[in-house]
N, C-alpha and C positions, 0 to 999 in steps of 0.2 A: 504494500500500500504506500502510495506516494505521500510526501510530507503535506502537500496541498490537501489531499483527501483526508488525511488524519486530522488536520486542523479544521477542515470543513465539518467533519463529524463531531469533533470536540465542542465547537462553538455553534452547533446547529441552531439556526434561527436567532442567533445573537451576534451579528457581525460587529456591532459596536463594542461589545466586550472583547472580541478577538482583537480589534484594533487597539483598544486600551491596553491590552496585555502584551501584544506582539509588535506593535509599531512604535518607533521612537517618537516620544511626545504625544502618542495616541490618546492618552488620558485627558488631553485638552479638548478633544473634538466635541464632547458633550457641552462645552461652555459656549460654543458658537450660538449667537442669537439671530443669525441670518439677516444681518443688516445690509450686507452687500458692499461694505466699504472696501474689503479686500479686492473684490472683482473690479470695482471702479478705479482702484489704485494700480491695478496690474497693467503693465505696458503691453502684455500679450493678449489681454481680453479683447473680444470681438474679432480675433484672428481665426481663420478657417481651421487651423490645427488645434485650437483650444476647445475641446469638446465640453468640458465642465469646469467652470471657475471654482475656486476653493470652497466657498460657502455651499455651492451645489454638491460638490463631492462629500462634504461633511453631512449634508442632509441625506444623501444617498447611503452613506454609512449607517446612519440612524434607521433608515428604511430597510436595511438588510440587503441592499443590492450588491452583494459581494463580488460576483463575477464581473459585473459592469464596471465597478470601481477598479478592481485589480487588473483588468485588461485594458483600461483606458490609457491613453497617451498623455492625458492632461498634466499629471504631476511631473512628467518627464520634460515638459516644456518650461518649467520654472527656471528663470534666469538668476535667481538668488539676489534680486535687487532689494529685497526686504521692505519694499513699500507697504505691503500688506501687514507685516508685523509691526512696523512703526505706527501705522494709522489705525490698527484694530482697537476699538474702544474697550475691549476686554483683555487686551494685551496677550492674545493668543500667539504662540510662536508658529505662525502659519507656514512660513518658509520651511522650518524644520519638520513640521508635520507632513508637508508635501513631499519632502525628500524621504521621510520615514515610510510613507505609503509606497513610494517608488521602490525603495530598497526592499520592502516586504514583498511586493509583487515580483521583483527580480529573484528574491530568495525562493519563492514558490514556483518559479518558472512560468508565471502568467503574464509577465510584461511583454509588450509587442516586440517581436524578435529583432526587427531591423529599424526600430525607432532611432532616429539619428543621435539623440543625446545618450541614450542607453548604450548604443553601439560604441560611440566614442569613449564613454566612461570606462567601459570594459576594456577597450583596446589600450587606453592610456594606463589604466591600473595594472594590467598584465605586463605592459611594457616597462613601467618604472619599477615595479616590485621584483622583477626578475633579477636585475643587477643593482638596484638602488639608484639608478640614473636613467633618465629618459633617453632612448635612442631615437633621435629625431627622424633619421632616415627610415627606420623600420616603422615608426609611427605613421609617417607620411604614406609609405607604401601600403600599409594596412588600410588606410582611408581610400587610396586610389583604387585598390583592387578589391574592395568590399563587394562590388557588383559583378565580379568576374574578371578573367584575364584580359579579354578584349577591351572591356571598358577601362580597365586599369591602364592599359597601353595608351588609350585615347586620352585619359586624364593626364598621364605623364607627358604626352606630346604637347598638350595645352599649356602645361607649366614648365616646359623645357627651358625657356628663357630665364625664368625665375631661378631655376635650379642651377643653370650655368653662371648666373650672377652671384649666387651664394657660394659656388665653388671658387670663383675668382676672388671673392672676398674672404675665402678660407672659413666660411661659416657652414659649409657642408662638405663632409668627407665621405666619398662613395665607399671607402673601405670599412666604414662603420657597419655595413651590411654583414660583414664577416665577424663581427665582435663588438667593436665600439668601446667607448669609455664606460667605466663601471666603478662602483664603490670598492674600496679595499676590503672592507669587512662585510661581505655579502651574507655570510652566515649570521652575523649579528643583526643585520637588517631583517632577515627572515625570522629570527628568534623574537625580535621586537614586535613584528606584525602578528606572530602567533600568540604572544603574550597579550596583545591588545584584543585579539579575538577571544581569548579565554576570559579576559576580564569582562568583555561585553556579554558573553554567553552566561557567565555567572550572575551578572547584573540582571539579565532578562529572567533567569530562573528564580532569582530572589524576588523579583517584581511579581511574577505569577504566583509564587508561594504566599506572598503577603496579601 
């Protein structure tokens, strides 16, 4: 049984409780009074990609629309401008809640697979945590070739003048494809990240137990 199925069974007909216990800052959702200030303050509101503004997502959580919320791309479109958080009359950490819902959807495997923000976040994280440093060449190639080899070649040709300019300025090294710069203590980086995950998991278990 998948993690998603297990949690859906555990919190059957009580999606709000699931969000409160499993999502970062999720216990604030019930405090939303649906004034709409967050939506009016968001620079992405009224855009075609914005399915549900924050207060609408929060009401959907209360209404138990689990699948509709967790498969939405809305929370992935958040730009972290914090306008909503600053202007919320109840001081809800709306930006953090949106990121928390996105992370939870990702953890359950329900987030839109090729949503641009989600794709780049995963690509960047995997890139920088492997060696402790970002390999710009591999990161760029990951973006160029995300839609297949042919499209990747086309994207590369479009950007060839920029790439040549960076090489001339010694800001791009093609040999980074075969290794690249990295932190000296990679084991230490990995141990630190593992410790952070352990602390977070312990915190979540303690929150549920409480």
